N, C-alpha and C positions, 0 to 999 in steps of 0.2 A: 676950265668945271668941271667935279666933279659931280654925277646929279647925284640926285634923292634919290632912292630904293625905299615905296612903300615897304611897310608895318608889317604887312599881311603879304609879303613876293620874303620879306627878310624868312616871315614864322615860315612860308612854304619852303622855302631856299634851308637852311638851315638843320627842321624835318625834315629834310632829301637828306644832306648829306651829313647825322645825324646819325643815321644807318647804310649808310658804303662802307662795303672792305672789298672787297679787288674787283668790281665791277665798270664797267667804262661804255658811259652809259647818255639821256639823256629823260630832262623831265619837260611839260609845258604846263603853263602855268596862266593863261587868257595872253598878254601879246609876249611875254616871259620863255624865254626857254633856257635852261641849266643845263648845262654841258659836264661832267665829271667822269674823272678817272681817282679810281683808289687802288692802293700801292702795295702790293703782295708778294710775297717770296720771289717767285717768280720773274715779277719787275725787278724785279732787286740783285739775280743771280748775279750778273757779272763783273759786281765789284765786290760783290762775299765774297773774303777770303778765307780758306779755313784755318793758314795759318795766324790768324786775328780773335779775339777772343769772342764769343757773345755781343759782348754790349761795344766795344771798336766796329763792328763789322754791323752792326744796330746805326750808329749813328755811322758809322757809313754807306748805311743805305735810306736814311735819313737826309741826308746830303745830298742823295742822288737824284732822289724824288720831288728834292724844292729845285735842285738846277736843273732840274726838266720838265717843269713846268713849266714854264716858261718858254722852250718848244715846243706842248704841247699849248699850250693857250693862244702860242700865231697860228696853229696848227687849224685849232676850232677858230679861229677868228678868220682865217682864209678860206672856209666850210663853210661856214655863214652869218656872214656879212655879204655876201653875195647875195643872198636867198632871199635879204630885206629883212635880217639881221646886225644892228649899233650892238657891241659891246661895250656895258655897262662896269663890270668890275668881275675882277680874278683873281686868282689867290694861291697858296699854297697852305694847308690846317694840316702841321704831324701831327694834333694829337687825335684828327680822326682817324677811322680804319684801320687796317695793319702795322703799314708808315702809310701814311698821309692820305690826304686829299686833295687832287688838285681841281679844280673847277674856275668854271666863266659861265657871269648872269649875261647875256643880251635881252632884246626886247625890240620886237617889231619895228621897225620903221615908221612912224605912222609919216600919212602926204601931206609933201610939201613942208616938209620936216629933215636936218639932218640930225637931230638925234630921234 
């Protein structure tokens, strides 16, 4: 069962994600923690091929960032869940930042609760 995210939390989260360029950070809002990573040229340099066009390279960069996002979110889960946070939602947003933004939203575990 997917947990409903309160509108104020969604507004807070998207206001942050819309400003991310190439930083890796976390922000908190009450019991919520947002982890995010903006993808820059340095992050995708290993897939950039000088023999390809800019358009082909950019498509490879976006694909790489999206593929790696699951690994990054899993690393965040391994880090924050033992600290008492529950993973709520996460993903990769291609239209944000330089080459997209990977993000994950967590909520502090409530006492006597699994979520």
